[in-house]
Phi, psi and omega in degrees: 000133178266105184293340178301331176285356181244355183239150173213149178271149186296344181258003173284157182276164181291332178296314177301318181298316177295325178293319179288322175298318177298320183291317188279339176065019179246356173079013181208162170225155173263129183265130179243151173270183183296342181265011183062029177265137176292125180238000175161200179225167178216129179245165174298329177294322180296323179290314182303309180302317182293328177296318176303323183270016170076028166281146182264154173298341181273356182281159187283144174306326182294348179272350190230325185298167175275086183257000000 
């Protein structure tokens, strides 16, 4: 199992997050800070809701995830 497909950094963009969620087929990611510390989760539902609220795919994961 490649854990890289289950983790994303809080300063990565939402487009990358969607790509990773699509690869891992589980609908979520673990969000890490720059020190590789777990700070929360991000689901495909979180991203959908943020897009409805006019967040862009270029925005950072840290603006959307459950941190």
